[in-house]
mmCIF file of the C-alpha atoms, coordinates in Angstrom:
data_MODEL
# 
_entry.id   MODEL 
# 
loop_
_atom_site.group_PDB 
_atom_site.id 
_atom_site.type_symbol 
_atom_site.label_atom_id 
_atom_site.label_alt_id 
_atom_site.label_comp_id 
_atom_site.label_asym_id 
_atom_site.label_entity_id 
_atom_site.label_seq_id 
_atom_site.pdbx_PDB_ins_code 
_atom_site.Cartn_x 
_atom_site.Cartn_y 
_atom_site.Cartn_z 
_atom_site.occupancy 
_atom_site.B_iso_or_equiv 
_atom_site.pdbx_formal_charge 
_atom_site.auth_seq_id 
_atom_site.auth_comp_id 
_atom_site.auth_asym_id 
_atom_site.auth_atom_id 
_atom_site.pdbx_PDB_model_num 
ATOM 1   C CA . GLN A 1 1   ? -98.951  23.139 -14.103 1.00 0.00 ? 1   GLN A CA 1 
ATOM 2   C CA . THR A 1 2   ? -102.318 24.948 -14.642 1.00 0.00 ? 2   THR A CA 1 
ATOM 3   C CA . SER A 1 3   ? -103.417 28.356 -15.770 1.00 0.00 ? 3   SER A CA 1 
ATOM 4   C CA . LYS A 1 4   ? -105.093 29.124 -12.542 1.00 0.00 ? 4   LYS A CA 1 
ATOM 5   C CA . PRO A 1 5   ? -102.988 30.882 -9.872  1.00 0.00 ? 5   PRO A CA 1 
ATOM 6   C CA . ALA A 1 6   ? -101.961 29.134 -6.570  1.00 0.00 ? 6   ALA A CA 1 
ATOM 7   C CA . GLY A 1 7   ? -104.389 29.374 -3.690  1.00 0.00 ? 7   GLY A CA 1 
ATOM 8   C CA . ARG A 1 8   ? -103.688 31.016 -0.435  1.00 0.00 ? 8   ARG A CA 1 
ATOM 9   C CA . GLU A 1 9   ? -102.942 27.695 1.213   1.00 0.00 ? 9   GLU A CA 1 
ATOM 10  C CA . GLN A 1 10  ? -100.264 26.840 -1.340  1.00 0.00 ? 10  GLN A CA 1 
ATOM 11  C CA . TRP A 1 11  ? -98.640  30.363 -0.815  1.00 0.00 ? 11  TRP A CA 1 
ATOM 12  C CA . ASN A 1 12  ? -98.600  29.925 2.883   1.00 0.00 ? 12  ASN A CA 1 
ATOM 13  C CA . THR A 1 13  ? -96.983  26.612 2.480   1.00 0.00 ? 13  THR A CA 1 
ATOM 14  C CA . PHE A 1 14  ? -94.458  28.095 0.128   1.00 0.00 ? 14  PHE A CA 1 
ATOM 15  C CA . LYS A 1 15  ? -93.611  30.801 2.457   1.00 0.00 ? 15  LYS A CA 1 
ATOM 16  C CA . ASP A 1 16  ? -93.153  28.519 5.378   1.00 0.00 ? 16  ASP A CA 1 
ATOM 17  C CA . LEU A 1 17  ? -90.865  26.420 3.406   1.00 0.00 ? 17  LEU A CA 1 
ATOM 18  C CA . THR A 1 18  ? -88.657  29.300 2.121   1.00 0.00 ? 18  THR A CA 1 
ATOM 19  C CA . ASP A 1 19  ? -88.531  30.564 5.683   1.00 0.00 ? 19  ASP A CA 1 
ATOM 20  C CA . LYS A 1 20  ? -87.145  27.118 7.001   1.00 0.00 ? 20  LYS A CA 1 
ATOM 21  C CA . ALA A 1 21  ? -84.541  27.305 4.071   1.00 0.00 ? 21  ALA A CA 1 
ATOM 22  C CA . TRP A 1 22  ? -83.560  30.697 4.866   1.00 0.00 ? 22  TRP A CA 1 
ATOM 23  C CA . LYS A 1 23  ? -82.793  30.206 8.646   1.00 0.00 ? 23  LYS A CA 1 
ATOM 24  C CA . PRO A 1 24  ? -79.265  28.771 8.090   1.00 0.00 ? 24  PRO A CA 1 
ATOM 25  C CA . CYS A 1 25  ? -78.497  31.432 5.546   1.00 0.00 ? 25  CYS A CA 1 
ATOM 26  C CA . ALA A 1 26  ? -79.749  34.273 7.822   1.00 0.00 ? 26  ALA A CA 1 
ATOM 27  C CA . GLN A 1 27  ? -77.039  33.407 10.434  1.00 0.00 ? 27  GLN A CA 1 
ATOM 28  C CA . TYR A 1 28  ? -74.436  33.380 7.623   1.00 0.00 ? 28  TYR A CA 1 
ATOM 29  C CA . TYR A 1 29  ? -75.480  36.626 6.284   1.00 0.00 ? 29  TYR A CA 1 
ATOM 30  C CA . GLU A 1 30  ? -75.488  38.234 9.908   1.00 0.00 ? 30  GLU A CA 1 
ATOM 31  C CA . GLU A 1 31  ? -71.992  36.922 10.414  1.00 0.00 ? 31  GLU A CA 1 
ATOM 32  C CA . LEU A 1 32  ? -70.988  38.458 6.971   1.00 0.00 ? 32  LEU A CA 1 
ATOM 33  C CA . LYS A 1 33  ? -72.635  41.728 7.953   1.00 0.00 ? 33  LYS A CA 1 
ATOM 34  C CA . ALA A 1 34  ? -70.472  41.925 11.061  1.00 0.00 ? 34  ALA A CA 1 
ATOM 35  C CA . VAL A 1 35  ? -67.255  41.132 9.179   1.00 0.00 ? 35  VAL A CA 1 
ATOM 36  C CA . LYS A 1 36  ? -68.006  43.824 6.657   1.00 0.00 ? 36  LYS A CA 1 
ATOM 37  C CA . LEU A 1 37  ? -68.614  46.255 9.546   1.00 0.00 ? 37  LEU A CA 1 
ATOM 38  C CA . LEU A 1 38  ? -65.206  45.324 11.183  1.00 0.00 ? 38  LEU A CA 1 
ATOM 39  C CA . ASN A 1 39  ? -63.425  45.571 7.707   1.00 0.00 ? 39  ASN A CA 1 
ATOM 40  C CA . ALA A 1 40  ? -65.133  49.116 7.372   1.00 0.00 ? 40  ALA A CA 1 
ATOM 41  C CA . LYS A 1 41  ? -63.654  50.177 10.656  1.00 0.00 ? 41  LYS A CA 1 
ATOM 42  C CA . GLU A 1 42  ? -60.205  48.769 9.892   1.00 0.00 ? 42  GLU A CA 1 
ATOM 43  C CA . ARG A 1 43  ? -60.233  50.604 6.386   1.00 0.00 ? 43  ARG A CA 1 
ATOM 44  C CA . GLN A 1 44  ? -61.095  53.838 8.030   1.00 0.00 ? 44  GLN A CA 1 
ATOM 45  C CA . LYS A 1 45  ? -58.044  53.292 10.512  1.00 0.00 ? 45  LYS A CA 1 
ATOM 46  C CA . ILE A 1 46  ? -55.974  52.794 7.341   1.00 0.00 ? 46  ILE A CA 1 
ATOM 47  C CA . ILE A 1 47  ? -57.284  56.080 5.840   1.00 0.00 ? 47  ILE A CA 1 
ATOM 48  C CA . ASP A 1 48  ? -56.662  57.986 9.392   1.00 0.00 ? 48  ASP A CA 1 
ATOM 49  C CA . SER A 1 49  ? -53.182  56.646 9.412   1.00 0.00 ? 49  SER A CA 1 
ATOM 50  C CA . ILE A 1 50  ? -52.419  57.804 5.850   1.00 0.00 ? 50  ILE A CA 1 
ATOM 51  C CA . VAL A 1 51  ? -53.843  61.215 6.861   1.00 0.00 ? 51  VAL A CA 1 
ATOM 52  C CA . ALA A 1 52  ? -51.833  61.458 10.031  1.00 0.00 ? 52  ALA A CA 1 
ATOM 53  C CA . TYR A 1 53  ? -48.431  60.289 7.982   1.00 0.00 ? 53  TYR A CA 1 
ATOM 54  C CA . THR A 1 54  ? -49.291  63.066 5.442   1.00 0.00 ? 54  THR A CA 1 
ATOM 55  C CA . ASN A 1 55  ? -49.611  65.709 8.149   1.00 0.00 ? 55  ASN A CA 1 
ATOM 56  C CA . GLU A 1 56  ? -46.440  64.641 9.847   1.00 0.00 ? 56  GLU A CA 1 
ATOM 57  C CA . ARG A 1 57  ? -44.228  64.604 6.812   1.00 0.00 ? 57  ARG A CA 1 
ATOM 58  C CA . SER A 1 58  ? -45.782  67.154 4.401   1.00 0.00 ? 58  SER A CA 1 
ATOM 59  C CA . SER A 1 59  ? -43.375  69.746 5.450   1.00 0.00 ? 59  SER A CA 1 
ATOM 60  C CA . LYS A 1 60  ? -40.338  67.606 4.718   1.00 0.00 ? 60  LYS A CA 1 
ATOM 61  C CA . TRP A 1 61  ? -41.289  64.621 2.694   1.00 0.00 ? 61  TRP A CA 1 
ATOM 62  C CA . PRO A 1 62  ? -39.189  61.557 2.773   1.00 0.00 ? 62  PRO A CA 1 
ATOM 63  C CA . ASN A 1 63  ? -37.628  60.192 -0.573  1.00 0.00 ? 63  ASN A CA 1 
ATOM 64  C CA . LEU A 1 64  ? -39.927  58.736 -3.178  1.00 0.00 ? 64  LEU A CA 1 
ATOM 65  C CA . ILE A 1 65  ? -38.741  55.129 -2.515  1.00 0.00 ? 65  ILE A CA 1 
ATOM 66  C CA . GLU A 1 66  ? -39.874  55.391 1.141   1.00 0.00 ? 66  GLU A CA 1 
ATOM 67  C CA . LEU A 1 67  ? -43.190  57.074 0.077   1.00 0.00 ? 67  LEU A CA 1 
ATOM 68  C CA . SER A 1 68  ? -43.908  54.317 -2.568  1.00 0.00 ? 68  SER A CA 1 
ATOM 69  C CA . LYS A 1 69  ? -43.150  51.551 0.060   1.00 0.00 ? 69  LYS A CA 1 
ATOM 70  C CA . TYR A 1 70  ? -45.360  53.186 2.409   1.00 0.00 ? 70  TYR A CA 1 
ATOM 71  C CA . LEU A 1 71  ? -48.354  53.360 -0.072  1.00 0.00 ? 71  LEU A CA 1 
ATOM 72  C CA . SER A 1 72  ? -47.584  49.795 -1.266  1.00 0.00 ? 72  SER A CA 1 
ATOM 73  C CA . LYS A 1 73  ? -47.812  48.570 2.515   1.00 0.00 ? 73  LYS A CA 1 
ATOM 74  C CA . ASN A 1 74  ? -51.005  50.456 3.162   1.00 0.00 ? 74  ASN A CA 1 
ATOM 75  C CA . PHE A 1 75  ? -52.542  49.015 -0.119  1.00 0.00 ? 75  PHE A CA 1 
ATOM 76  C CA . GLN A 1 76  ? -51.765  45.464 1.074   1.00 0.00 ? 76  GLN A CA 1 
ATOM 77  C CA . LEU A 1 77  ? -53.434  46.273 4.400   1.00 0.00 ? 77  LEU A CA 1 
ATOM 78  C CA . TRP A 1 78  ? -56.315  47.708 2.582   1.00 0.00 ? 78  TRP A CA 1 
ATOM 79  C CA . GLN A 1 79  ? -56.853  44.426 0.366   1.00 0.00 ? 79  GLN A CA 1 
ATOM 80  C CA . ASN A 1 80  ? -56.705  42.422 3.709   1.00 0.00 ? 80  ASN A CA 1 
ATOM 81  C CA . PHE A 1 81  ? -60.013  44.087 5.001   1.00 0.00 ? 81  PHE A CA 1 
ATOM 82  C CA . ALA A 1 82  ? -62.572  43.132 2.326   1.00 0.00 ? 82  ALA A CA 1 
ATOM 83  C CA . PRO A 1 83  ? -65.336  42.801 1.800   1.00 0.00 ? 83  PRO A CA 1 
ATOM 84  C CA . VAL A 1 84  ? -67.297  45.833 3.115   1.00 0.00 ? 84  VAL A CA 1 
ATOM 85  C CA . SER A 1 85  ? -71.030  46.722 2.742   1.00 0.00 ? 85  SER A CA 1 
ATOM 86  C CA . ASP A 1 86  ? -71.941  48.251 -0.516  1.00 0.00 ? 86  ASP A CA 1 
ATOM 87  C CA . GLU A 1 87  ? -73.170  51.335 1.395   1.00 0.00 ? 87  GLU A CA 1 
ATOM 88  C CA . ASP A 1 88  ? -69.552  51.853 2.899   1.00 0.00 ? 88  ASP A CA 1 
ATOM 89  C CA . PHE A 1 89  ? -67.497  50.895 -0.063  1.00 0.00 ? 89  PHE A CA 1 
ATOM 90  C CA . ASN A 1 90  ? -67.883  53.993 -2.269  1.00 0.00 ? 90  ASN A CA 1 
ATOM 91  C CA . ASP A 1 91  ? -67.271  56.470 0.603   1.00 0.00 ? 91  ASP A CA 1 
ATOM 92  C CA . LEU A 1 92  ? -64.188  54.430 2.016   1.00 0.00 ? 92  LEU A CA 1 
ATOM 93  C CA . LYS A 1 93  ? -62.762  54.251 -1.651  1.00 0.00 ? 93  LYS A CA 1 
ATOM 94  C CA . LEU A 1 94  ? -63.131  57.968 -2.133  1.00 0.00 ? 94  LEU A CA 1 
ATOM 95  C CA . ALA A 1 95  ? -61.653  58.838 1.200   1.00 0.00 ? 95  ALA A CA 1 
ATOM 96  C CA . TYR A 1 96  ? -58.731  56.277 0.639   1.00 0.00 ? 96  TYR A CA 1 
ATOM 97  C CA . GLN A 1 97  ? -57.897  57.999 -2.849  1.00 0.00 ? 97  GLN A CA 1 
ATOM 98  C CA . ASN A 1 98  ? -58.175  61.420 -1.256  1.00 0.00 ? 98  ASN A CA 1 
ATOM 99  C CA . ALA A 1 99  ? -55.722  60.458 1.608   1.00 0.00 ? 99  ALA A CA 1 
ATOM 100 C CA . ARG A 1 100 ? -53.184  58.897 -0.895  1.00 0.00 ? 100 ARG A CA 1 
ATOM 101 C CA . LYS A 1 101 ? -53.458  61.822 -3.222  1.00 0.00 ? 101 LYS A CA 1 
ATOM 102 C CA . PRO A 1 102 ? -50.857  64.086 -1.489  1.00 0.00 ? 102 PRO A CA 1 
ATOM 103 C CA . ILE A 1 103 ? -48.400  61.274 -1.290  1.00 0.00 ? 103 ILE A CA 1 
ATOM 104 C CA . SER A 1 104 ? -48.844  60.319 -4.847  1.00 0.00 ? 104 SER A CA 1 
ATOM 105 C CA . ASP A 1 105 ? -48.599  63.902 -5.921  1.00 0.00 ? 105 ASP A CA 1 
ATOM 106 C CA . GLU A 1 106 ? -45.096  64.226 -4.051  1.00 0.00 ? 106 GLU A CA 1 
ATOM 107 C CA . ILE A 1 107 ? -44.014  60.910 -5.691  1.00 0.00 ? 107 ILE A CA 1 
ATOM 108 C CA . ARG A 1 108 ? -44.877  62.363 -9.206  1.00 0.00 ? 108 ARG A CA 1 
ATOM 109 C CA . SER A 1 109 ? -43.037  65.505 -8.189  1.00 0.00 ? 109 SER A CA 1 
ATOM 110 C CA . GLN A 1 110 ? -39.879  63.861 -7.041  1.00 0.00 ? 110 GLN A CA 1 
ATOM 111 C CA . GLU A 1 111 ? -39.897  61.553 -10.100 1.00 0.00 ? 111 GLU A CA 1 
ATOM 112 C CA . SER A 1 112 ? -40.237  64.811 -12.245 1.00 0.00 ? 112 SER A CA 1 
ATOM 113 C CA . LYS A 1 113 ? -37.436  66.386 -10.656 1.00 0.00 ? 113 LYS A CA 1 
ATOM 114 C CA . ASN A 1 114 ? -35.223  63.361 -10.893 1.00 0.00 ? 114 ASN A CA 1 
ATOM 115 C CA . TYR A 1 115 ? -36.173  62.963 -14.643 1.00 0.00 ? 115 TYR A CA 1 
ATOM 116 C CA . LYS A 1 116 ? -34.806  66.585 -15.320 1.00 0.00 ? 116 LYS A CA 1 
ATOM 117 C CA . LEU A 1 117 ? -31.778  65.925 -13.368 1.00 0.00 ? 117 LEU A CA 1 
ATOM 118 C CA . LYS A 1 118 ? -31.078  62.690 -15.332 1.00 0.00 ? 118 LYS A CA 1 
ATOM 119 C CA . ASP A 1 119 ? -31.923  64.481 -18.586 1.00 0.00 ? 119 ASP A CA 1 
ATOM 120 C CA . GLU A 1 120 ? -29.225  67.050 -17.807 1.00 0.00 ? 120 GLU A CA 1 
ATOM 121 C CA . ILE A 1 121 ? -26.681  64.343 -17.158 1.00 0.00 ? 121 ILE A CA 1 
ATOM 122 C CA . ILE A 1 122 ? -27.585  62.896 -20.553 1.00 0.00 ? 122 ILE A CA 1 
ATOM 123 C CA . GLU A 1 123 ? -26.923  66.252 -22.202 1.00 0.00 ? 123 GLU A CA 1 
ATOM 124 C CA . LYS A 1 124 ? -23.610  66.412 -20.429 1.00 0.00 ? 124 LYS A CA 1 
ATOM 125 C CA . VAL A 1 125 ? -22.673  62.855 -21.693 1.00 0.00 ? 125 VAL A CA 1 
ATOM 126 C CA . LYS A 1 126 ? -23.579  64.175 -25.215 1.00 0.00 ? 126 LYS A CA 1 
ATOM 127 C CA . LEU A 1 127 ? -20.908  66.956 -24.837 1.00 0.00 ? 127 LEU A CA 1 
ATOM 128 C CA . ILE A 1 128 ? -18.000  64.557 -23.968 1.00 0.00 ? 128 ILE A CA 1 
ATOM 129 C CA . LYS A 1 129 ? -15.535  64.915 -26.771 1.00 0.00 ? 129 LYS A CA 1 
ATOM 130 C CA . ASN A 1 130 ? -11.916  64.168 -26.366 1.00 0.00 ? 130 ASN A CA 1 
ATOM 131 C CA . ASP A 1 131 ? -9.190   62.477 -28.553 1.00 0.00 ? 131 ASP A CA 1 
ATOM 132 C CA . ASP A 1 132 ? -8.175   60.451 -25.723 1.00 0.00 ? 132 ASP A CA 1 
ATOM 133 C CA . ASN A 1 133 ? -10.686  57.543 -25.254 1.00 0.00 ? 133 ASN A CA 1 
ATOM 134 C CA . GLN A 1 134 ? -9.468   56.854 -21.507 1.00 0.00 ? 134 GLN A CA 1 
ATOM 135 C CA . ILE A 1 135 ? -10.548  60.406 -20.647 1.00 0.00 ? 135 ILE A CA 1 
ATOM 136 C CA . CYS A 1 136 ? -13.958  60.010 -22.246 1.00 0.00 ? 136 CYS A CA 1 
ATOM 137 C CA . ILE A 1 137 ? -14.474  56.796 -20.509 1.00 0.00 ? 137 ILE A CA 1 
ATOM 138 C CA . GLN A 1 138 ? -13.438  58.393 -17.159 1.00 0.00 ? 138 GLN A CA 1 
ATOM 139 C CA . GLN A 1 139 ? -15.838  61.412 -17.798 1.00 0.00 ? 139 GLN A CA 1 
ATOM 140 C CA . PHE A 1 140 ? -18.697  58.997 -18.733 1.00 0.00 ? 140 PHE A CA 1 
ATOM 141 C CA . GLN A 1 141 ? -18.225  56.812 -15.536 1.00 0.00 ? 141 GLN A CA 1 
ATOM 142 C CA . LYS A 1 142 ? -18.324  59.943 -13.329 1.00 0.00 ? 142 LYS A CA 1 
ATOM 143 C CA . LEU A 1 143 ? -21.489  61.204 -15.114 1.00 0.00 ? 143 LEU A CA 1 
ATOM 144 C CA . LYS A 1 144 ? -22.941  57.544 -14.784 1.00 0.00 ? 144 LYS A CA 1 
ATOM 145 C CA . ARG A 1 145 ? -22.276  57.489 -11.072 1.00 0.00 ? 145 ARG A CA 1 
ATOM 146 C CA . ASP A 1 146 ? -23.928  60.856 -10.678 1.00 0.00 ? 146 ASP A CA 1 
ATOM 147 C CA . TYR A 1 147 ? -26.946  59.438 -12.729 1.00 0.00 ? 147 TYR A CA 1 
ATOM 148 C CA . GLN A 1 148 ? -27.307  56.465 -10.472 1.00 0.00 ? 148 GLN A CA 1 
ATOM 149 C CA . ASN A 1 149 ? -27.092  58.451 -7.279  1.00 0.00 ? 149 ASN A CA 1 
ATOM 150 C CA . ILE A 1 150 ? -30.130  60.591 -8.306  1.00 0.00 ? 150 ILE A CA 1 
ATOM 151 C CA . GLY A 1 151 ? -32.956  58.151 -7.686  1.00 0.00 ? 151 GLY A CA 1 
ATOM 152 C CA . PRO A 1 152 ? -35.820  56.972 -9.701  1.00 0.00 ? 152 PRO A CA 1 
ATOM 153 C CA . ALA A 1 153 ? -37.438  58.955 -12.408 1.00 0.00 ? 153 ALA A CA 1 
ATOM 154 C CA . GLY A 1 154 ? -40.576  56.815 -12.751 1.00 0.00 ? 154 GLY A CA 1 
ATOM 155 C CA . LYS A 1 155 ? -41.006  53.065 -13.879 1.00 0.00 ? 155 LYS A CA 1 
ATOM 156 C CA . LYS A 1 156 ? -41.913  54.133 -17.383 1.00 0.00 ? 156 LYS A CA 1 
ATOM 157 C CA . ASN A 1 157 ? -39.092  56.644 -17.748 1.00 0.00 ? 157 ASN A CA 1 
ATOM 158 C CA . GLU A 1 158 ? -36.218  54.796 -16.253 1.00 0.00 ? 158 GLU A CA 1 
ATOM 159 C CA . PRO A 1 159 ? -35.515  52.266 -18.831 1.00 0.00 ? 159 PRO A CA 1 
ATOM 160 C CA . THR A 1 160 ? -35.701  54.852 -21.645 1.00 0.00 ? 160 THR A CA 1 
ATOM 161 C CA . LEU A 1 161 ? -33.375  57.283 -19.878 1.00 0.00 ? 161 LEU A CA 1 
ATOM 162 C CA . TRP A 1 162 ? -30.983  54.414 -19.114 1.00 0.00 ? 162 TRP A CA 1 
ATOM 163 C CA . LYS A 1 163 ? -31.038  53.472 -22.893 1.00 0.00 ? 163 LYS A CA 1 
ATOM 164 C CA . ILE A 1 164 ? -30.506  57.147 -23.966 1.00 0.00 ? 164 ILE A CA 1 
ATOM 165 C CA . LEU A 1 165 ? -27.639  57.539 -21.539 1.00 0.00 ? 165 LEU A CA 1 
ATOM 166 C CA . HIS A 1 166 ? -25.691  54.481 -22.780 1.00 0.00 ? 166 HIS A CA 1 
ATOM 167 C CA . GLU A 1 167 ? -26.639  55.455 -26.418 1.00 0.00 ? 167 GLU A CA 1 
ATOM 168 C CA . ASN A 1 168 ? -25.108  58.730 -26.059 1.00 0.00 ? 168 ASN A CA 1 
ATOM 169 C CA . ALA A 1 169 ? -21.930  57.315 -24.483 1.00 0.00 ? 169 ALA A CA 1 
ATOM 170 C CA . ASP A 1 170 ? -21.362  55.056 -27.479 1.00 0.00 ? 170 ASP A CA 1 
# 
């Protein structure tokens, strides 16, 4: 260690040594770059398939369970094709979110509709009043079957609605 800077000969030696050390890494990074490009193409295919799915089914959407499974399956595929280059990442992520949005909106719409229907059944359960316990039980069981046939109202809402249904049945 000295206070004077290294000479040109030392810098040239240092550069030669770093170039030798970089050669094995350069091959690895070239292979990684090729993998990232392939992953970006595969992710674009996923986006295109989601857009095609939306275009085919937007006039008559499947039920929300099928839509949720479809999004989940595509998300698993999406995760398989990582990493991608930094330049591609943000564009692909935005395109993926935009492709999923119509399906996610439809899921929320169906959940909201189911929530309202289930809430109406809960209100009907509140109105059950009869001196004969057996009649009350039969009316509740019929409403409970109707409730169960409606479909999900969302992961957060479902346990609460179920609890309210049974509280009102008591």
